C-alpha positions as CSV (number, residue, x, y, z in Angstrom):
1,X,10.8,12.9,-0.4
2,X,7.9,9.4,1.3
3,X,4.7,10.4,1.1
4,X,4.1,7.9,4.4
5,X,0.2,7.1,4.8
6,X,-0.5,6.4,8.4
7,X,-3.0,4.1,7.9
8,X,-4.3,0.7,5.2
9,X,-6.0,2.8,2.1
10,X,-8.8,-0.6,2.2
11,X,-9.4,-2.0,6.4
12,X,-8.7,1.1,7.7
13,X,-5.6,-0.2,9.9
14,X,-3.5,1.7,11.5
15,X,0.2,2.0,10.3
16,X,1.9,4.4,12.2
17,X,6.0,5.2,11.1
18,X,7.4,2.8,13.0
19,X,4.8,-0.4,12.0
20,X,6.4,-3.9,9.9
21,X,3.0,-4.1,8.0
22,X,2.5,-1.7,5.5
23,X,3.0,-1.4,2.2
24,X,3.6,0.1,-1.0
25,X,3.1,0.1,-4.3
26,X,5.7,2.1,-6.4
27,X,2.8,5.0,-6.9
28,X,3.0,4.7,-2.3
29,X,0.0,3.5,-1.9
30,X,-0.1,2.2,0.8
31,X,-2.1,-0.7,2.6
32,X,-1.8,-3.7,5.5
33,X,0.5,-7.0,4.3
34,X,-3.4,-8.6,5.1
35,X,-5.1,-7.2,2.7
36,X,-1.9,-7.8,-0.2
37,X,-2.0,-11.3,0.6
38,X,-4.8,-12.3,0.9
39,X,-7.5,-9.4,-1.1
40,X,-5.1,-7.8,-3.8
41,X,-2.8,-10.8,-4.3
42,X,0.2,-8.4,-4.5
43,X,-1.6,-6.5,-6.8
44,X,-2.5,-2.9,-6.5
45,X,-5.9,-1.6,-7.3
46,X,-5.2,1.8,-8.7
47,X,-2.3,0.9,-10.7
48,X,-1.9,-2.7,-11.3
49,X,1.7,-3.1,-9.9
50,X,3.0,-5.0,-7.3
51,X,3.9,-4.2,-3.2
52,X,7.1,-3.7,-1.8
53,X,7.4,-3.1,2.0
54,X,7.4,0.4,3.5
55,X,10.9,1.8,4.5
56,X,11.0,2.9,8.2
57,X,12.1,6.7,8.3
58,X,14.5,7.2,11.1
59,X,13.2,9.8,14.0
60,X,15.1,12.2,14.0
61,X,14.2,13.5,10.6
62,X,10.3,13.0,11.1
63,X,10.1,16.9,12.0
64,X,11.3,18.0,9.3
65,X,9.6,14.5,6.8
66,X,6.7,14.1,8.6
67,X,4.2,11.4,8.3
68,X,0.8,12.6,6.1
69,X,-1.6,13.5,8.2
70,X,-5.0,13.1,6.1
71,X,-6.1,9.1,5.9
72,X,-6.1,7.9,2.2
73,X,-9.1,5.5,3.1
74,X,-10.8,4.3,-0.6
75,X,-11.9,0.9,0.0
76,X,-11.3,-1.6,-2.8
77,X,-13.7,-2.6,-5.4
78,X,-14.2,-5.9,-5.0
79,X,-16.1,-6.0,-8.3
80,X,-14.0,-3.2,-10.3
81,X,-11.5,-4.4,-9.4
82,X,-11.3,-8.3,-10.6
83,X,-11.3,-8.1,-14.0
84,X,-7.4,-6.3,-12.6
85,X,-6.7,-8.7,-10.4
86,X,-6.9,-11.7,-13.3
87,X,-5.3,-10.1,-15.5
88,X,-2.2,-9.4,-13.4
89,X,-1.7,-11.8,-10.4
90,X,0.3,-14.3,-12.5
91,X,2.8,-11.9,-13.1
92,X,5.2,-11.6,-11.1
93,X,5.4,-8.1,-10.9
94,X,8.8,-6.4,-12.3
95,X,7.2,-8.6,-15.6
96,X,3.6,-7.1,-15.7
C-alpha cells in the first residue's frame, strides 16, 4: 500500500491527501511540485530517481488505509546533493 506522507520532505509544505502538488519517487519520497521542479530538477535527493504525481486515495479507503501521521522532514543539503543532481539532471528518469 502506498504510504501517503502529508508534507514536503524539503520545505515542509502541507500536502494533504487530496493535494495535486504532491510528487513521489519510486521509494515514496514525497516533495511538493515547486521543490521537485525548481530545486531538485526532477532528481530525488535520496535515490536519484525521478518523480511522478502522487495519486489521490479515494476517501472511502482512508479509514482502512490512513495517511502517515508523523512528518518526514529532511531539508536537502545542497552541497551533498549537487554531485547526484549534476550526474542525473540531464538523463531521463527511465534511463538513469
